[in-house]
N, C-alpha and C positions, 0 to 999 in steps of 0.2 A: 503493498500500500504507499509505503511511505514513497520507491522507488517510482514508482503512478505519478505522484506529484510531486516531482522532481524533474521529471517529466514532461508533465505540465507546462511548472513552470517557464522550463527549458523554451517549450511555443512560446513560452508568453514573450521573453526578449527575441526573438524571433522577427525579420522584421519581414512584410507580407505585403510591400509593397507590386512588388510583380504579378502575386497573384492576387489586387483588386484593380491594378490599372491599364491589365492586359487585354486585349482585343480577338485574340487567336485562341480558343478553345484548349484547343492540343497546347499549345506554348503555359497559359496559363496553369492546367493538370500537373506538367513535367517540374515544370517552378516548383510548383507546393510539395508533388511526390517530392523531388530532391532534397528540399526543405525539413520536411517532415519524416523525412528515412535518415539524415545526415543526424537530427535529434536527437529518432529511435536507437541507430546505432549506440550512438555516445554516452546517452539514459542506460541502454541496457546490452553494455555489453557483452561475446559472445565466453562463456565458459564449460567445461568439461570437468565432468565429474563422471565416477566410477560409484558403479550400481553391483552390491552383489544381488543377483536374483538367482531364487530356489531355482529353477526348470521342472524339479516335481515335488510342487508344496501336497501332494496329496499322501507322502510321507509324514508318517506319525508316529513321535517316540513310543510307541511301543513297537513297532515296526522295526526304528534304526536298532533297538534291543536284539530285537527275536535275529534282526541278521548276525549279529555280532556273535549271536549263542549258535549260531547258524555253519559261520569261520570256524567253532570253536569245535563244532564238532566236526567240522570237515578235515580238521586238521588231526584231532582227535581219531579218526577215522582210517588217517593212509597210519598213522605212527604203531596200531598198535594188530589194526586188520581183524577188528570182532565181526562175527554175522549177525549178533544184539545189537550191536551200538551200530552196524552199519544199517541194517533194517531199521532201526529206531532213529539214526538221521534224516536218510530216504523217506518215512512218516515224517518225520517233520519241516523239508524242503518241503513238500503235498502239501502240508497246511500255512505251511510261512507264503505260495506261491496262492494257494486260495484267498487266506486276506488279504495280502497285493491288491488281486483282484479286485475283489469286492471295495474296499480302499479308495481307488481307484476310479470305479463304478458308479460311490455315493460323493464324491466328494465332480466329477464331471459330472453328475445330476441335479446337483445344487449349482454349476457356474450357468445350466442349460435353467430353471428354475426363474434365478438372479437376473436371468440377463437379460436385456430391453432389445436385442436386433437375436436370434437364436441361431436364427441362418452363419450371421457372421462367423457369432459362437463356435459353432457349430462342425464348421472349416477350422477353423486355428485347432482346435483340439485334432483334429485328422490329419493336419498336416505334421503338428507338435508330437504324434505320434506315432504317424511314417516317414519323420524324420525329413519331411519335404519342404522346408522353411524358403527353400532358396530354387528360384528353378534359370537355369539360362539356355535365355531362349538364341542366344549371340548363332548367327550365322559365320561358317567359317569359310565357305566357298558358294561357289552361282554358276550357274553356267550360262554365258554370255552368246548368241551369235558362232554358237560351235564350240568356246573353249569356257575350260574351265577357269574359274579366278580366284584365288587365294587372298590374294590383297584387300585389306580391311579396306587404303578407299577405292581402291577400282572396283569396291562390290557399293560402296554408299554410293561409286557416283554413275551407278548400271543403275542404282536403283529412284536418281536422282535424275537420268535422263526418260529413265519409262515416265515417271508418274509428272514431271513434268509437261513428257510428248500423247498422253491420253486422251488427255479431253480437244487436243486437235486432231487427233485421230479416230474418238465418236462423231467428231463434228462431221471430218468429210466421209464418216462411213451412213452417217444418217444425211449430211446432202445424198452422196447420188443414190442410197434405197429414193427417195424420195423428190431424185432428180431437180432439186431445187438448185437454182444460182448461184453459185460459191460467194458472188457480192454481193449477197443478200445482207444487211442491219443485223444482228443479230435482237435488234430493240424489235423490229419488225414481230417476232412472233410475240413476244407479247402483246404488244397492239392488238395481234387477231384473238389472243385467248381472254385478257382487260377489255369488254369493248365497252361495257359502262362503268361512265368516272368514279374516281376512287374520293369519299365523304373525307368534308375535311375534316384535323387532325388539328383538336380546339388542345393547350396547355399550359393547364394553370399554374399558378406560380406557386411555387412548397412554401411550407411555416416552418419555423424554428420546432416548432411544437411536432412534427412531421419527422420530421429529422432526427430527433431526440427519442419519440416512438419508435421508430427504425432502428434505430442504434439497441437501443434496452427487449429490443424481442431479441437481438439476434443473442445467441448460447453461447455462451463464459467457454470458450476453447483455442487452444496454442494454432490451430488452424489458422491459413490464411491465404491471401488469394495475389491480386498481382499486386499488392502498396503492398504487400509482406510483413502486414501488421497484424499481429493474436489480435481473435477481437475477442478479447479477456481486457486487451489496454486500451 
């Protein structure tokens, strides 16, 4: 809270002449955003923190003690080679395995029941159990005009050339199909579709109260948009 008050104080010291006296909307917005972000990054510098995260929160103190006891039994079975002790170790291992399954099931069921987005939580649990938290979608090679390209720069250029020329190819194919002259302006198609005139757009001026209501309706999260400013700030 103190940092946010400091951020507001630093904003009050800034000069906003370029914002209020400008004529071009784009220049006004860029000037405002540059001043805002400069103050934002100065007030909220990036810091690195190390967090200790337990990737298996379903492990209880009882499971930890039982697992240690299981290791002790395993070492004892290796040294004595007693058949009764070996059978006891196998039975103990089966019981501990069932207890772990029940503990995981209870923990995951609680997460799903208390989650606001059950689908997202379910997929997160599936990825954590299958160890598929990261997927590599990188393209190592691509075929271009009968040749295999392995260089990443050539692959990027191939995709860029394909997508930049795609609209022209579609336009040419469409023109050939409908036997339309190639020198026809694309706006003519819009004029043929939208025959009736559009109604006038009346823009009502906004108020400070309306802006305040919109800002207060935002969720207080760390996500941000184009302006790179979190909504909680």
